C-alpha positions as CSV (number, residue, x, y, z in Angstrom):
1,M,-1.2,81.7,-178.0
2,N,-3.6,78.9,-178.0
3,E,-3.1,75.5,-179.6
4,M,-4.8,76.3,-183.0
5,A,-2.8,79.7,-183.3
6,T,0.4,77.9,-182.5
7,K,-0.2,75.4,-185.2
8,I,-0.9,78.1,-187.8
9,A,1.9,80.2,-186.7
10,D,4.2,77.2,-187.0
11,G,3.1,76.5,-190.6
12,L,3.4,80.1,-191.6
13,E,6.8,80.3,-190.3
14,R,7.9,77.3,-192.2
15,A,6.3,78.5,-195.4
16,F,8.0,82.0,-195.1
17,A,11.3,80.5,-194.1
18,T,11.4,78.2,-197.2
19,R,9.8,80.4,-199.7
20,G,10.3,84.0,-198.7
21,F,7.6,86.5,-197.7
22,A,6.4,87.3,-201.3
23,A,6.4,84.0,-203.1
24,P,3.7,82.0,-201.2
25,S,0.1,82.4,-202.2
26,V,-2.6,82.7,-199.5
27,E,-3.5,79.0,-200.8
28,D,0.2,77.8,-200.0
29,L,0.1,79.5,-196.7
30,R,-3.3,77.7,-195.8
31,D,-1.8,74.4,-196.8
32,A,1.2,75.2,-194.8
33,A,-0.8,75.9,-191.7
34,G,-3.0,72.8,-192.3
35,V,-6.3,74.6,-191.8
36,S,-9.2,76.0,-194.0
37,L,-8.9,79.4,-195.5
38,R,-11.7,80.6,-193.2
39,T,-9.7,79.3,-190.0
40,L,-6.5,81.0,-191.3
41,Y,-8.3,84.3,-191.7
42,K,-9.8,84.1,-188.4
43,Y,-6.5,83.9,-186.7
44,A,-4.5,86.1,-189.2
45,P,-7.1,88.4,-191.3
46,S,-4.4,89.6,-193.7
47,R,-1.1,88.8,-195.4
48,D,0.7,91.5,-193.1
49,A,-1.1,89.7,-190.0
50,M,0.2,86.3,-191.2
51,I,3.8,87.7,-191.5
52,R,3.6,89.1,-188.0
53,M,2.3,86.0,-186.7
54,A,5.0,83.9,-188.1
55,L,7.8,86.3,-187.0
56,E,6.4,86.4,-183.5
57,H,6.1,82.7,-183.3
58,R,9.9,82.5,-184.4
59,H,10.8,85.0,-181.9
60,Q,9.1,83.1,-179.1
61,R,10.9,80.0,-180.2
62,Y,14.2,81.9,-180.3
63,L,13.8,83.2,-176.8
64,G,12.7,79.8,-175.5
65,H,15.8,78.2,-177.1
66,V,18.4,80.8,-175.9
67,F,16.9,81.5,-172.5
68,G,15.3,78.1,-171.7
69,D,12.6,77.5,-169.0
70,Q,11.4,80.8,-167.6
71,N,10.5,79.1,-164.3
72,R,14.0,78.1,-163.4
73,P,16.5,80.7,-162.0
74,S,18.2,82.7,-164.6
75,E,21.7,81.7,-163.4
76,Q,22.7,81.0,-167.0
77,S,26.2,82.0,-167.8
78,L,27.2,84.2,-170.8
79,S,29.1,81.1,-172.3
80,E,26.0,79.0,-172.1
81,T,23.8,81.8,-173.6
82,L,26.2,82.3,-176.5
83,D,26.4,78.4,-177.0
84,R,22.5,78.4,-177.4
85,V,22.6,81.3,-179.9
86,A,25.3,79.6,-181.9
87,N,23.2,76.4,-181.9
88,W,20.1,78.2,-183.0
89,M,22.1,79.8,-185.8
90,Q,23.4,76.4,-187.0
91,T,19.9,74.7,-186.9
92,E,17.4,77.4,-187.5
93,A,19.1,80.3,-189.7
94,S,19.0,80.2,-193.3
């Protein structure tokens, strides 16, 4: 995901997390993403695509939070993994 797509996905994720999937208008989503309507539709041409983009972004953030840096050896203990999941649930889950 390039920098612009990441910015849009982050804004969409926040908008959907706070207002749900049905409530925000396209204009609300555009404002949350901080881009023009044209740019939003370039990266996510439908509401369905916007939802998928936001969920994929959240999923990638979750994996990064729980499993950390992919370049280091995966010697992470089960206890450390569960602590990271618990931390995500405390800070990110609604």
